[in-house]
N, C-alpha and C positions, 0 to 999 in steps of 0.2 A: 901120238906125241913122240918126238924124237928124243935122243938121249940127253941133249943139252936142256930141253924143256923139262924133262924128267928130273934132272939134277937141280934146276932152278926151283921147280915146284917142291922138291923134297927138302930144300933148305930154307923155306919160308918159315918165318917165326910168327907165332901168335902172341898177341899183346892184350892184356886185360886193362881196359880203360874205364874209368868212372867219369860220367858226365852228369850235369845237372838238368833236370826237367822242371821248368817253371810253368805251371798250369794255371790258366786263367779261364773261368767259366765265360761262355759267350751268352750273355743275358738275352740278346735279341733273336738269335737263331738256334740257341741250345748247343750243346756240346762244349768242347774245350779247345782253345788254342794252346799250343805248348812251345816254349822257347828253350833253346840250349845256348846259354851264354858263352860257354867255352868254344863252341864251333860257330856261333852266331847264325843258327838256322832256326827256322820256325815250321810247324806243321799243325795239324788239328785232328780231332777225332770226336766221335759222338759220345764216347764215354772216356773216363780217366784211363782205363786199360787200353782202349783202342788209341788214344792220343799218345801214350807212352810207347806202344808198339810201333806207331807211325814214326815217333821220333827216333826210336832205335834203328829202324829201317833206313830213315833219311840220313842219320849220323854215319851208319856203316857205309852207305853209298857215297856220301861226301868224302869220307876218309879215303875210301878206295880211289876216287877221282883225284883229290888234292895230294894224297900221299901223306903217310904218318910223319915223315921227317919234315914236312912243311907246317905242321901244326905247332902252335905254341901253347900246349897244355901245361897247366900247373903240376908240379911234381907231387904235391900233397893236396888232400881235400881241404876245401875252404868252408868254414862254418858261416852260413847265412842266417840272418835273423831279420824279420821284418819288424821295423820300429815305426810306431804311430807318433806323429808329431802334431802339436797344436801351434798353428802359425797365425799371427795377427798381422794383416797387411793394410 
């Protein structure tokens, strides 16, 4: 690594981001699919832990490729609540 690369590497900043993992059981094949609405990415895993680990890896890779400045992340966490509706059609 030359001096300019060392300098660039030394000034990189780490950011702490929070993303949402929406897990859905796959009733046909087992396991879980997981979706991140902030990044609009999907992945899956055999267990909840594996699905979340796969999402974390996918999100980190996505952010590295797209670039942090291109993301439109919300500045504060959003509270999500699932609401059941009774609809007559």
